[in-house]
N, CA and C atoms of all chains as a GROMACS GRO file, in nm:
protein
  642
    1UNK      N    1  11.834  11.018  10.197
    1UNK     CA    2  11.756  11.085  10.302
    1UNK      C    3  11.854  11.163  10.391
    2UNK      N    4  11.869  11.296  10.364
    2UNK     CA    5  11.965  11.369  10.449
    2UNK      C    6  11.890  11.440  10.562
    3UNK      N    7  11.956  11.444  10.677
    3UNK     CA    8  11.895  11.512  10.792
    3UNK      C    9  11.902  11.662  10.771
    4UNK      N   10  11.831  11.734  10.854
    4UNK     CA   11  11.825  11.881  10.843
    4UNK      C   12  11.827  11.941  10.982
    5UNK      N   13  11.922  12.034  11.003
    5UNK     CA   14  11.925  12.109  11.128
    5UNK      C   15  11.924  12.257  11.093
    6UNK      N   16  11.833  12.330  11.157
    6UNK     CA   17  11.823  12.473  11.131
    6UNK      C   18  11.826  12.551  11.263
    7UNK      N   19  11.895  12.663  11.261
    7UNK     CA   20  11.889  12.758  11.372
    7UNK      C   21  11.825  12.884  11.313
    8UNK      N   22  11.703  12.912  11.357
    8UNK     CA   23  11.629  13.027  11.304
    8UNK      C   24  11.624  13.138  11.408
    9UNK      N   25  11.655  13.259  11.365
    9UNK     CA   26  11.646  13.375  11.455
    9UNK      C   27  11.545  13.473  11.396
   10UNK      N   28  11.441  13.504  11.473
   10UNK     CA   29  11.338  13.598  11.427
   10UNK      C   30  11.338  13.721  11.517
   11UNK      N   31  11.336  13.835  11.456
   11UNK     CA   32  11.319  13.959  11.532
   11UNK      C   33  11.177  14.007  11.508
   12UNK      N   34  11.103  14.024  11.617
   12UNK     CA   35  10.961  14.061  11.604
   12UNK      C   36  10.947  14.212  11.622
   13UNK      N   37  10.836  14.264  11.576
   13UNK     CA   38  10.804  14.405  11.602
   13UNK      C   39  10.780  14.419  11.752
   14UNK      N   40  10.817  14.535  11.802
   14UNK     CA   41  10.814  14.557  11.947
   14UNK      C   42  10.680  14.515  12.008
   15UNK      N   43  10.690  14.433  12.112
   15UNK     CA   44  10.570  14.392  12.184
   15UNK      C   45  10.496  14.275  12.122
   16UNK      N   46  10.546  14.220  12.011
   16UNK     CA   47  10.474  14.115  11.939
   16UNK      C   48  10.528  13.974  11.966
   17UNK      N   49  10.623  13.961  12.061
   17UNK     CA   50  10.687  13.830  12.075
   17UNK      C   51  10.591  13.721  12.119
   18UNK      N   52  10.506  13.752  12.215
   18UNK     CA   53  10.414  13.648  12.264
   18UNK      C   54  10.318  13.604  12.153
   19UNK      N   55  10.274  13.703  12.074
   19UNK     CA   56  10.178  13.672  11.967
   19UNK      C   57  10.245  13.579  11.864
   20UNK      N   58  10.368  13.611  11.825
   20UNK     CA   59  10.439  13.528  11.727
   20UNK      C   60  10.470  13.391  11.788
   21UNK      N   61  10.509  13.391  11.915
   21UNK     CA   62  10.540  13.265  11.982
   21UNK      C   63  10.420  13.172  11.979
   22UNK      N   64  10.303  13.226  12.004
   22UNK     CA   65  10.180  13.144  12.005
   22UNK      C   66  10.159  13.081  11.867
   23UNK      N   67  10.183  13.158  11.761
   23UNK     CA   68  10.167  13.104  11.625
   23UNK      C   69  10.269  12.992  11.600
   24UNK      N   70  10.393  13.015  11.644
   24UNK     CA   71  10.499  12.916  11.622
   24UNK      C   72  10.472  12.787  11.698
   25UNK      N   73  10.425  12.800  11.821
   25UNK     CA   74  10.399  12.680  11.902
   25UNK      C   75  10.281  12.603  11.844
   26UNK      N   76  10.180  12.676  11.798
   26UNK     CA   77  10.065  12.609  11.737
   26UNK      C   78  10.109  12.537  11.609
   27UNK      N   79  10.198  12.600  11.533
   27UNK     CA   80  10.243  12.536  11.409
   27UNK      C   81  10.331  12.414  11.440
   28UNK      N   82  10.408  12.424  11.548
   28UNK     CA   83  10.496  12.311  11.583
   28UNK      C   84  10.413  12.189  11.626
   29UNK      N   85  10.291  12.215  11.673
   29UNK     CA   86  10.204  12.103  11.715
   29UNK      C   87  10.179  12.010  11.595
   30UNK      N   88  10.180  12.069  11.475
   30UNK     CA   89  10.156  11.988  11.354
   30UNK      C   90  10.271  11.889  11.330
   31UNK      N   91  10.384  11.913  11.396
   31UNK     CA   92  10.499  11.824  11.376
   31UNK      C   93  10.496  11.704  11.471
   32UNK      N   94  10.405  11.710  11.572
   32UNK     CA   95  10.402  11.602  11.671
   32UNK      C   96  10.387  11.465  11.604
   33UNK      N   97  10.304  11.461  11.500
   33UNK     CA   98  10.277  11.331  11.437
   33UNK      C   99  10.382  11.295  11.332
   34UNK      N  100  10.475  11.386  11.306
   34UNK     CA  101  10.579  11.359  11.206
   34UNK      C  102  10.706  11.308  11.276
   35UNK      N  103  10.730  11.176  11.264
   35UNK     CA  104  10.842  11.118  11.338
   35UNK      C  105  10.976  11.166  11.284
   36UNK      N  106  10.975  11.220  11.159
   36UNK     CA  107  11.103  11.272  11.108
   36UNK      C  108  11.144  11.399  11.182
   37UNK      N  109  11.048  11.461  11.250
   37UNK     CA  110  11.078  11.583  11.327
   37UNK      C  111  11.123  11.544  11.467
   38UNK      N  112  11.251  11.556  11.494
   38UNK     CA  113  11.305  11.522  11.625
   38UNK      C  114  11.288  11.641  11.720
   39UNK      N  115  11.298  11.760  11.662
   39UNK     CA  116  11.288  11.877  11.750
   39UNK      C  117  11.244  11.999  11.669
   40UNK      N  118  11.155  12.077  11.728
   40UNK     CA  119  11.122  12.210  11.675
   40UNK      C  120  11.096  12.296  11.798
   41UNK      N  121  11.204  12.347  11.853
   41UNK     CA  122  11.201  12.412  11.984
   41UNK      C  123  11.194  12.564  11.970
   42UNK      N  124  11.090  12.622  12.029
   42UNK     CA  125  11.069  12.766  12.024
   42UNK      C  126  11.122  12.826  12.155
   43UNK      N  127  11.214  12.919  12.145
   43UNK     CA  128  11.272  12.978  12.268
   43UNK      C  129  11.276  13.130  12.258
   44UNK      N  130  11.282  13.195  12.373
   44UNK     CA  131  11.296  13.341  12.380
   44UNK      C  132  11.439  13.376  12.418
   45UNK      N  133  11.493  13.478  12.348
   45UNK     CA  134  11.626  13.526  12.382
   45UNK      C  135  11.617  13.592  12.520
   46UNK      N  136  11.710  13.559  12.607
   46UNK     CA  137  11.703  13.610  12.745
   46UNK      C  138  11.736  13.759  12.751
   47UNK      N  139  11.813  13.808  12.655
   47UNK     CA  140  11.861  13.946  12.663
   47UNK      C  141  11.788  14.041  12.568
   48UNK      N  142  11.731  13.988  12.462
   48UNK     CA  143  11.661  14.076  12.366
   48UNK      C  144  11.513  14.039  12.362
   49UNK      N  145  11.426  14.127  12.412
   49UNK     CA  146  11.282  14.093  12.425
   49UNK      C  147  11.211  14.080  12.290
   50UNK      N  148  11.282  14.114  12.182
   50UNK     CA  149  11.219  14.105  12.050
   50UNK      C  150  11.273  13.990  11.967
   51UNK      N  151  11.348  13.897  12.029
   51UNK     CA  152  11.409  13.788  11.951
   51UNK      C  153  11.357  13.653  11.996
   52UNK      N  154  11.319  13.574  11.896
   52UNK     CA  155  11.278  13.434  11.914
   52UNK      C  156  11.377  13.348  11.836
   53UNK      N  157  11.417  13.238  11.898
   53UNK     CA  158  11.501  13.141  11.827
   53UNK      C  159  11.419  13.012  11.811
   54UNK      N  160  11.425  12.952  11.693
   54UNK     CA  161  11.362  12.822  11.673
   54UNK      C  162  11.471  12.727  11.624
   55UNK      N  163  11.490  12.620  11.698
   55UNK     CA  164  11.591  12.520  11.663
   55UNK      C  165  11.519  12.395  11.611
   56UNK      N  166  11.546  12.363  11.485
   56UNK     CA  167  11.479  12.250  11.419
   56UNK      C  168  11.579  12.137  11.394
   57UNK      N  169  11.533  12.013  11.420
   57UNK     CA  170  11.613  11.894  11.386
   57UNK      C  171  11.520  11.793  11.321
   58UNK      N  172  11.548  11.759  11.196
   58UNK     CA  173  11.468  11.662  11.121
   58UNK      C  174  11.560  11.552  11.069
   59UNK      N  175  11.510  11.430  11.070
   59UNK     CA  176  11.593  11.322  11.016
   59UNK      C  177  11.584  11.317  10.864
   60UNK      N  178  11.486  11.393  10.808
   60UNK     CA  179  11.467  11.387  10.662
   60UNK      C  180  11.426  11.523  10.609
   61UNK      N  181  11.511  11.582  10.525
   61UNK     CA  182  11.488  11.717  10.472
   61UNK      C  183  11.359  11.724  10.390
   62UNK      N  184  11.333  11.618  10.317
   62UNK     CA  185  11.211  11.614  10.233
   62UNK      C  186  11.085  11.622  10.318
   63UNK      N  187  11.088  11.555  10.433
   63UNK     CA  188  10.971  11.557  10.522
   63UNK      C  189  10.948  11.698  10.576
   64UNK      N  190  11.060  11.769  10.601
   64UNK     CA  191  11.047  11.908  10.650
   64UNK      C  192  10.982  11.994  10.543
   65UNK      N  193  11.030  11.979  10.419
   65UNK     CA  194  10.973  12.059  10.309
   65UNK      C  195  10.824  12.029  10.292
   66UNK      N  196  10.790  11.901  10.301
   66UNK     CA  197  10.649  11.862  10.286
   66UNK      C  198  10.565  11.926  10.396
   67UNK      N  199  10.617  11.921  10.518
   67UNK     CA  200  10.542  11.975  10.632
   67UNK      C  201  10.524  12.126  10.618
   68UNK      N  202  10.628  12.193  10.565
   68UNK     CA  203  10.622  12.339  10.554
   68UNK      C  204  10.532  12.384  10.438
   69UNK      N  205  10.503  12.296  10.346
   69UNK     CA  206  10.426  12.340  10.228
   69UNK      C  207  10.277  12.312  10.240
   70UNK      N  208  10.234  12.258  10.354
   70UNK     CA  209  10.091  12.231  10.372
   70UNK      C  210  10.015  12.363  10.384
   71UNK      N  211   9.889  12.367  10.340
   71UNK     CA  212   9.810  12.490  10.351
   71UNK      C  213   9.804  12.545  10.494
   72UNK      N  214   9.794  12.453  10.592
   72UNK     CA  215   9.782  12.500  10.732
   72UNK      C  216   9.912  12.568  10.774
   73UNK      N  217  10.028  12.512  10.731
   73UNK     CA  218  10.155  12.573  10.770
   73UNK      C  219  10.172  12.709  10.700
   74UNK      N  220  10.131  12.713  10.575
   74UNK     CA  221  10.141  12.841  10.502
   74UNK      C  222  10.055  12.949  10.568
   75UNK      N  223   9.944  12.907  10.628
   75UNK     CA  224   9.858  13.003  10.700
   75UNK      C  225   9.930  13.057  10.823
   76UNK      N  226  10.002  12.968  10.893
   76UNK     CA  227  10.080  13.014  11.010
   76UNK      C  228  10.186  13.115  10.965
   77UNK      N  229  10.253  13.083  10.856
   77UNK     CA  230  10.358  13.173  10.804
   77UNK      C  231  10.295  13.308  10.770
   78UNK      N  232  10.178  13.304  10.708
   78UNK     CA  233  10.107  13.426  10.668
   78UNK      C  234  10.072  13.511  10.790
   79UNK      N  235  10.039  13.446  10.901
   79UNK     CA  236  10.005  13.517  11.025
   79UNK      C  237  10.130  13.580  11.089
   80UNK      N  238  10.240  13.508  11.082
   80UNK     CA  239  10.360  13.551  11.157
   80UNK      C  240  10.438  13.662  11.084
   81UNK      N  241  10.452  13.649  10.955
   81UNK     CA  242  10.541  13.739  10.879
   81UNK      C  243  10.512  13.888  10.906
   82UNK      N  244  10.387  13.934  10.905
   82UNK     CA  245  10.362  14.078  10.927
   82UNK      C  246  10.405  14.127  11.066
   83UNK      N  247  10.426  14.032  11.158
   83UNK     CA  248  10.461  14.068  11.296
   83UNK      C  249  10.613  14.071  11.316
   84UNK      N  250  10.686  14.042  11.209
   84UNK     CA  251  10.833  14.036  11.220
   84UNK      C  252  10.898  14.164  11.167
   85UNK      N  253  11.017  14.192  11.217
   85UNK     CA  254  11.100  14.301  11.162
   85UNK      C  255  11.192  14.237  11.057
   86UNK      N  256  11.153  14.243  10.934
   86UNK     CA  257  11.235  14.179  10.830
   86UNK      C  258  11.214  14.029  10.831
   87UNK      N  259  11.285  13.962  10.741
   87UNK     CA  260  11.269  13.818  10.730
   87UNK      C  261  11.352  13.747  10.838
   88UNK      N  262  11.311  13.624  10.874
   88UNK     CA  263  11.391  13.550  10.973
   88UNK      C  264  11.530  13.519  10.917
   89UNK      N  265  11.628  13.513  11.007
   89UNK     CA  266  11.762  13.462  10.974
   89UNK      C  267  11.753  13.310  10.982
   90UNK      N  268  11.793  13.239  10.878
   90UNK     CA  269  11.789  13.092  10.887
   90UNK      C  270  11.930  13.038  10.860
   91UNK      N  271  11.982  12.968  10.957
   91UNK     CA  272  12.116  12.909  10.943
   91UNK      C  273  12.102  12.757  10.936
   92UNK      N  274  12.143  12.702  10.823
   92UNK     CA  275  12.148  12.556  10.815
   92UNK      C  276  12.280  12.514  10.877
   93UNK      N  277  12.277  12.411  10.960
   93UNK     CA  278  12.400  12.365  11.024
   93UNK      C  279  12.413  12.214  11.008
   94UNK      N  280  12.538  12.169  11.008
   94UNK     CA  281  12.564  12.025  10.997
   94UNK      C  282  12.628  11.976  11.126
   95UNK      N  283  12.578  11.866  11.182
   95UNK     CA  284  12.635  11.816  11.307
   95UNK      C  285  12.777  11.763  11.286
   96UNK      N  286  12.868  11.792  11.380
   96UNK     CA  287  13.005  11.739  11.367
   96UNK      C  288  13.042  11.655  11.488
   97UNK      N  289  12.964  11.663  11.593
   97UNK     CA  290  12.994  11.582  11.712
   97UNK      C  291  12.943  11.651  11.836
   98UNK      N  292  12.983  11.598  11.951
   98UNK     CA  293  12.938  11.650  12.079
   98UNK      C  294  12.837  11.554  12.139
   99UNK      N  295  12.768  11.599  12.244
   99UNK     CA  296  12.673  11.514  12.314
   99UNK      C  297  12.532  11.549  12.268
  100UNK      N  298  12.454  11.449  12.230
  100UNK     CA  299  12.317  11.474  12.182
  100UNK      C  300  12.221  11.371  12.239
  101UNK      N  301  12.092  11.408  12.247
  101UNK     CA  302  11.992  11.312  12.290
  101UNK      C  303  11.979  11.198  12.188
  102UNK      N  304  11.923  11.083  12.233
  102UNK     CA  305  11.904  10.973  12.139
  102UNK      C  306  11.813  11.020  12.025
  103UNK      N  307  11.844  10.970  11.906
  103UNK     CA  308  11.762  11.001  11.789
  103UNK      C  309  11.814  11.116  11.706
  104UNK      N  310  11.908  11.194  11.764
  104UNK     CA  311  11.961  11.307  11.687
  104UNK      C  312  12.049  11.255  11.574
  105UNK      N  313  12.041  11.318  11.456
  105UNK     CA  314  12.134  11.280  11.348
  105UNK      C  315  12.278  11.302  11.396
  106UNK      N  316  12.365  11.213  11.363
  106UNK     CA  317  12.504  11.225  11.402
  106UNK      C  318  12.586  11.293  11.293
  107UNK      N  319  12.712  11.315  11.322
  107UNK     CA  320  12.803  11.379  11.224
  107UNK      C  321  12.805  11.295  11.096
  108UNK      N  322  11.684  12.479  14.103
  108UNK     CA  323  11.764  12.418  13.995
  108UNK      C  324  11.707  12.464  13.861
  109UNK      N  325  11.764  12.573  13.801
  109UNK     CA  326  11.707  12.617  13.674
  109UNK      C  327  11.786  12.555  13.558
  110UNK      N  328  11.711  12.526  13.452
  110UNK     CA  329  11.777  12.469  13.334
  110UNK      C  330  11.851  12.581  13.261
  111UNK      N  331  11.933  12.540  13.166
  111UNK     CA  332  12.013  12.636  13.090
  111UNK      C  333  12.017  12.594  12.944
  112UNK      N  334  11.979  12.688  12.857
  112UNK     CA  335  11.993  12.662  12.714
  112UNK      C  336  12.074  12.776  12.653
  113UNK      N  337  12.176  12.738  12.576
  113UNK     CA  338  12.263  12.838  12.514
  113UNK      C  339  12.275  12.810  12.364
  114UNK      N  340  12.275  12.918  12.287
  114UNK     CA  341  12.308  12.909  12.144
  114UNK      C  342  12.435  12.991  12.128
  115UNK      N  343  12.544  12.921  12.100
  115UNK     CA  344  12.674  12.987  12.087
  115UNK      C  345  12.716  12.992  11.940
  116UNK      N  346  12.759  13.109  11.897
  116UNK     CA  347  12.809  13.125  11.760
  116UNK      C  348  12.955  13.171  11.767
  117UNK      N  349  13.043  13.092  11.706
  117UNK     CA  350  13.185  13.126  11.706
  117UNK      C  351  13.231  13.149  11.563
  118UNK      N  352  13.304  13.256  11.545
  118UNK     CA  353  13.366  13.280  11.415
  118UNK      C  354  13.515  13.253  11.431
  119UNK      N  355  13.566  13.162  11.350
  119UNK     CA  356  13.705  13.123  11.363
  119UNK      C  357  13.791  13.199  11.263
  120UNK      N  358  13.918  13.203  11.289
  120UNK     CA  359  14.011  13.259  11.192
  120UNK      C  360  14.012  13.168  11.070
  121UNK      N  361  14.031  13.231  10.956
  121UNK     CA  362  14.017  13.158  10.830
  121UNK      C  363  14.096  13.028  10.831
  122UNK      N  364  14.029  12.920  10.794
  122UNK     CA  365  14.096  12.789  10.784
  122UNK      C  366  14.109  12.715  10.916
  123UNK      N  367  14.061  12.772  11.026
  123UNK     CA  368  14.083  12.711  11.158
  123UNK      C  369  13.960  12.633  11.210
  124UNK      N  370  13.856  12.620  11.126
  124UNK     CA  371  13.733  12.560  11.179
  124UNK      C  372  13.751  12.418  11.227
  125UNK      N  373  13.821  12.337  11.150
  125UNK     CA  374  13.836  12.197  11.189
  125UNK      C  375  13.917  12.185  11.319
  126UNK      N  376  14.017  12.272  11.332
  126UNK     CA  377  14.102  12.266  11.452
  126UNK      C  378  14.018  12.303  11.576
  127UNK      N  379  13.937  12.408  11.564
  127UNK     CA  380  13.853  12.449  11.678
  127UNK      C  381  13.747  12.343  11.704
  128UNK      N  382  13.692  12.289  11.598
  128UNK     CA  383  13.589  12.185  11.613
  128UNK      C  384  13.644  12.066  11.692
  129UNK      N  385  13.765  12.027  11.662
  129UNK     CA  386  13.826  11.913  11.732
  129UNK      C  387  13.837  11.944  11.882
  130UNK      N  388  13.876  12.066  11.916
  130UNK     CA  389  13.888  12.105  12.058
  130UNK      C  390  13.750  12.100  12.124
  131UNK      N  391  13.649  12.152  12.054
  131UNK     CA  392  13.513  12.156  12.110
  131UNK      C  393  13.456  12.016  12.131
  132UNK      N  394  13.479  11.929  12.035
  132UNK     CA  395  13.425  11.793  12.047
  132UNK      C  396  13.496  11.718  12.160
  133UNK      N  397  13.627  11.740  12.171
  133UNK     CA  398  13.702  11.676  12.279
  133UNK      C  399  13.652  11.728  12.415
  134UNK      N  400  13.624  11.859  12.420
  134UNK     CA  401  13.576  11.914  12.547
  134UNK      C  402  13.434  11.864  12.578
  135UNK      N  403  13.353  11.846  12.475
  135UNK     CA  404  13.215  11.798  12.498
  135UNK      C  405  13.216  11.655  12.551
  136UNK      N  406  13.323  11.580  12.522
  136UNK     CA  407  13.332  11.442  12.572
  136UNK      C  408  13.328  11.442  12.726
  137UNK      N  409  13.379  11.549  12.785
  137UNK     CA  410  13.380  11.558  12.933
  137UNK      C  411  13.238  11.568  12.987
  138UNK      N  412  13.143  11.601  12.900
  138UNK     CA  413  13.004  11.615  12.948
  138UNK      C  414  12.930  11.481  12.945
  139UNK      N  415  12.990  11.380  12.881
  139UNK     CA  416  12.920  11.252  12.866
  139UNK      C  417  12.875  11.198  13.002
  140UNK      N  418  12.962  11.215  13.101
  140UNK     CA  419  12.931  11.156  13.234
  140UNK      C  420  12.843  11.250  13.317
  141UNK      N  421  12.815  11.368  13.266
  141UNK     CA  422  12.733  11.463  13.342
  141UNK      C  423  12.587  11.453  13.294
  142UNK      N  424  12.503  11.390  13.376
  142UNK     CA  425  12.365  11.367  13.331
  142UNK      C  426  12.286  11.497  13.321
  143UNK      N  427  12.338  11.604  13.388
  143UNK     CA  428  12.266  11.732  13.375
  143UNK      C  429  12.282  11.789  13.232
  144UNK      N  430  12.382  11.739  13.161
  144UNK     CA  431  12.404  11.785  13.023
  144UNK      C  432  12.320  11.701  12.928
  145UNK      N  433  12.215  11.758  12.875
  145UNK     CA  434  12.127  11.686  12.783
  145UNK      C  435  12.184  11.695  12.642
  146UNK      N  436  12.245  11.810  12.614
  146UNK     CA  437  12.298  11.828  12.478
  146UNK      C  438  12.411  11.931  12.479
  147UNK      N  439  12.515  11.900  12.403
  147UNK     CA  440  12.620  11.997  12.371
  147UNK      C  441  12.663  11.965  12.228
  148UNK      N  442  12.587  12.020  12.135
  148UNK     CA  443  12.598  11.982  11.994
  148UNK      C  444  12.684  12.082  11.917
  149UNK      N  445  12.790  12.031  11.856
  149UNK     CA  446  12.882  12.115  11.778
  149UNK      C  447  12.844  12.101  11.631
  150UNK      N  448  12.814  12.213  11.566
  150UNK     CA  449  12.775  12.206  11.425
  150UNK      C  450  12.850  12.310  11.341
  151UNK      N  451  12.857  12.286  11.212
  151UNK     CA  452  12.917  12.380  11.117
  151UNK      C  453  12.808  12.453  11.041
  152UNK      N  454  12.827  12.584  11.025
  152UNK     CA  455  12.733  12.661  10.945
  152UNK      C  456  12.749  12.618  10.799
  153UNK      N  457  12.636  12.593  10.732
  153UNK     CA  458  12.643  12.541  10.595
  153UNK      C  459  12.689  12.647  10.496
  154UNK      N  460  12.667  12.774  10.530
  154UNK     CA  461  12.696  12.880  10.434
  154UNK      C  462  12.823  12.958  10.465
  155UNK      N  463  12.864  12.958  10.591
  155UNK     CA  464  12.985  13.035  10.628
  155UNK      C  465  13.092  12.939  10.679
  156UNK      N  466  13.199  12.921  10.604
  156UNK     CA  467  13.300  12.821  10.638
  156UNK      C  468  13.379  12.856  10.765
  157UNK      N  469  13.355  12.977  10.817
  157UNK     CA  470  13.429  13.016  10.938
  157UNK      C  471  13.341  13.019  11.063
  158UNK      N  472  13.219  12.963  11.054
  158UNK     CA  473  13.128  12.971  11.169
  158UNK      C  474  13.095  12.833  11.223
  159UNK      N  475  13.105  12.824  11.355
  159UNK     CA  476  13.065  12.705  11.432
  159UNK      C  477  12.953  12.747  11.526
  160UNK      N  478  12.852  12.662  11.535
  160UNK     CA  479  12.746  12.684  11.632
  160UNK      C  480  12.752  12.572  11.736
  161UNK      N  481  12.737  12.607  11.862
  161UNK     CA  482  12.728  12.505  11.966
  161UNK      C  483  12.598  12.529  12.042
  162UNK      N  484  12.513  12.427  12.044
  162UNK     CA  485  12.385  12.436  12.112
  162UNK      C  486  12.392  12.353  12.240
  163UNK      N  487  12.375  12.420  12.352
  163UNK     CA  488  12.386  12.354  12.482
  163UNK      C  489  12.249  12.348  12.550
  164UNK      N  490  12.221  12.232  12.613
  164UNK     CA  491  12.100  12.219  12.694
  164UNK      C  492  12.138  12.146  12.823
  165UNK      N  493  12.119  12.212  12.936
  165UNK     CA  494  12.153  12.154  13.066
  165UNK      C  495  12.030  12.163  13.157
  166UNK      N  496  12.010  12.060  13.235
  166UNK     CA  497  11.895  12.066  13.327
  166UNK      C  498  11.928  12.148  13.451
  167UNK      N  499  12.059  12.179  13.467
  167UNK     CA  500  12.098  12.252  13.588
  167UNK      C  501  12.212  12.348  13.557
  168UNK      N  502  12.184  12.477  13.574
  168UNK     CA  503  12.281  12.582  13.539
  168UNK      C  504  12.409  12.568  13.622
  169UNK      N  505  12.392  12.532  13.749
  169UNK     CA  506  12.507  12.517  13.839
  169UNK      C  507  12.601  12.408  13.791
  170UNK      N  508  12.544  12.301  13.738
  170UNK     CA  509  12.627  12.190  13.689
  170UNK      C  510  12.708  12.236  13.567
  171UNK      N  511  12.646  12.322  13.485
  171UNK     CA  512  12.718  12.373  13.368
  171UNK      C  513  12.836  12.458  13.412
  172UNK      N  514  12.810  12.546  13.509
  172UNK     CA  515  12.919  12.633  13.559
  172UNK      C  516  13.032  12.549  13.616
  173UNK      N  517  12.995  12.446  13.693
  173UNK     CA  518  13.098  12.359  13.754
  173UNK      C  519  13.180  12.291  13.645
  174UNK      N  520  13.111  12.242  13.543
  174UNK     CA  521  13.182  12.171  13.434
  174UNK      C  522  13.275  12.266  13.359
  175UNK      N  523  13.231  12.392  13.344
  175UNK     CA  524  13.312  12.487  13.266
  175UNK      C  525  13.432  12.538  13.346
  176UNK      N  526  13.428  12.522  13.478
  176UNK     CA  527  13.537  12.580  13.558
  176UNK      C  528  13.646  12.479  13.593
  177UNK      N  529  13.633  12.357  13.544
  177UNK     CA  530  13.738  12.258  13.573
  177UNK      C  531  13.866  12.296  13.497
  178UNK      N  532  13.983  12.259  13.553
  178UNK     CA  533  14.111  12.290  13.486
  178UNK      C  534  14.116  12.236  13.343
  179UNK      N  535  14.061  12.117  13.322
  179UNK     CA  536  14.068  12.058  13.187
  179UNK      C  537  13.985  12.141  13.089
  180UNK      N  538  13.868  12.191  13.134
  180UNK     CA  539  13.785  12.270  13.044
  180UNK      C  540  13.851  12.405  13.016
  181UNK      N  541  13.911  12.461  13.120
  181UNK     CA  542  13.981  12.590  13.100
  181UNK      C  543  14.096  12.575  13.000
  182UNK      N  544  14.157  12.457  12.999
  182UNK     CA  545  14.266  12.432  12.903
  182UNK      C  546  14.211  12.429  12.759
  183UNK      N  547  14.091  12.369  12.742
  183UNK     CA  548  14.027  12.367  12.610
  183UNK      C  549  13.997  12.510  12.566
  184UNK      N  550  13.944  12.589  12.660
  184UNK     CA  551  13.913  12.729  12.627
  184UNK      C  552  14.041  12.802  12.585
  185UNK      N  553  14.148  12.776  12.660
  185UNK     CA  554  14.278  12.841  12.632
  185UNK      C  555  14.327  12.805  12.492
  186UNK      N  556  14.300  12.682  12.449
  186UNK     CA  557  14.342  12.637  12.316
  186UNK      C  558  14.258  12.701  12.206
  187UNK      N  559  14.129  12.717  12.234
  187UNK     CA  560  14.037  12.761  12.127
  187UNK      C  561  14.040  12.912  12.105
  188UNK      N  562  14.046  12.988  12.212
  188UNK     CA  563  14.030  13.134  12.201
  188UNK      C  564  14.124  13.197  12.096
  189UNK      N  565  14.255  13.162  12.095
  189UNK     CA  566  14.343  13.228  11.996
  189UNK      C  567  14.306  13.199  11.850
  190UNK      N  568  14.225  13.095  11.830
  190UNK     CA  569  14.187  13.056  11.693
  190UNK      C  570  14.057  13.123  11.648
  191UNK      N  571  14.000  13.205  11.736
  191UNK     CA  572  13.871  13.269  11.705
  191UNK      C  573  13.891  13.414  11.659
  192UNK      N  574  13.796  13.462  11.580
  192UNK     CA  575  13.791  13.604  11.544
  192UNK      C  576  13.700  13.672  11.646
  193UNK      N  577  13.758  13.729  11.748
  193UNK     CA  578  13.675  13.790  11.851
  193UNK      C  579  13.616  13.686  11.943
  194UNK      N  580  13.540  13.733  12.040
  194UNK     CA  581  13.481  13.640  12.136
  194UNK      C  582  13.356  13.574  12.079
  195UNK      N  583  13.324  13.455  12.129
  195UNK     CA  584  13.201  13.391  12.082
  195UNK      C  585  13.078  13.475  12.119
  196UNK      N  586  12.974  13.466  12.033
  196UNK     CA  587  12.843  13.521  12.067
  196UNK      C  588  12.772  13.416  12.152
  197UNK      N  589  12.722  13.453  12.268
  197UNK     CA  590  12.648  13.354  12.348
  197UNK      C  591  12.508  13.408  12.376
  198UNK      N  592  12.410  13.332  12.330
  198UNK     CA  593  12.271  13.371  12.351
  198UNK      C  594  12.207  13.274  12.450
  199UNK      N  595  12.166  13.326  12.564
  199UNK     CA  596  12.088  13.240  12.653
  199UNK      C  597  11.944  13.244  12.607
  200UNK      N  598  11.879  13.129  12.604
  200UNK     CA  599  11.740  13.124  12.557
  200UNK      C  600  11.655  13.045  12.655
  201UNK      N  601  11.527  13.082  12.661
  201UNK     CA  602  11.434  13.011  12.749
  201UNK      C  603  11.332  12.935  12.665
  202UNK      N  604  11.310  12.808  12.694
  202UNK     CA  605  11.212  12.730  12.616
  202UNK      C  606  11.070  12.781  12.639
  203UNK      N  607  10.992  12.791  12.530
  203UNK     CA  608  10.852  12.835  12.547
  203UNK      C  609  10.756  12.729  12.496
  204UNK      N  610  10.806  12.633  12.422
  204UNK     CA  611  10.718  12.528  12.370
  204UNK      C  612  10.773  12.472  12.241
  205UNK      N  613  10.690  12.389  12.175
  205UNK     CA  614  10.732  12.324  12.052
  205UNK      C  615  10.757  12.177  12.079
  206UNK      N  616  10.817  12.109  11.983
  206UNK     CA  617  10.843  11.965  11.994
  206UNK      C  618  10.988  11.943  12.036
  207UNK      N  619  11.010  11.864  12.141
  207UNK     CA  620  11.146  11.839  12.189
  207UNK      C  621  11.165  11.691  12.222
  208UNK      N  622  11.290  11.644  12.216
  208UNK     CA  623  11.320  11.508  12.257
  208UNK      C  624  11.291  11.491  12.408
  209UNK      N  625  11.272  11.364  12.449
  209UNK     CA  626  11.251  11.341  12.591
  209UNK      C  627  11.371  11.391  12.671
  210UNK      N  628  11.343  11.445  12.786
  210UNK     CA  629  11.448  11.492  12.876
  210UNK      C  630  11.478  11.639  12.864
  211UNK      N  631  11.428  11.701  12.755
  211UNK     CA  632  11.454  11.845  12.740
  211UNK      C  633  11.372  11.922  12.843
  212UNK      N  634  11.433  12.028  12.899
  212UNK     CA  635  11.357  12.115  12.989
  212UNK      C  636  11.237  12.174  12.914
  213UNK      N  637  11.125  12.181  12.975
  213UNK     CA  638  11.005  12.236  12.911
  213UNK      C  639  10.992  12.386  12.943
  214UNK      N  640  10.890  12.445  12.884
  214UNK     CA  641  10.867  12.589  12.906
  214UNK      C  642  10.846  12.615  13.056
   0.00000   0.00000   0.00000
């Protein structure tokens, strides 16, 4: 059971950030009941009005894949993609240390 | 008292990632006693062997500035900078929603 940390950067079509944000937040609500999901944080870039960052932390990669493949999640993806400029940048990262809240996967 | 969230991306000189990571983790230890610091997570990019991401979450921006201006922190910065390819990318982000661990600043 390997943990999963993702840093996602999405560039939206001009003026579409709030609309995409609403879809992302609604989709993240589906993770509330999934205890393997420690974090799925939707944030706005302070300097670029067309950029959204989503930081994901899961204790189990398989659970993330399962959650992303549900029909409801695929519907959210279908809604968001046309509002983006190109595909999202997705960076998988591995924890090496530092200070983290309880429950975060360690190095 | 405004919260602060940062997504930092550092590109290191070839082969220097572990050395920079050690400096970052040692510097993050100084945040353990600072309760305003909810997270200072040092991670390695899974696909680029020269990239480190540091995700910071502070409940108080002033506390972050104070922590970064101490002589010991400046010494860590002095050690790390020569090992980087250019300056770090720093993205300030504002939380808008999603699932987060307890204690995280909300939207």
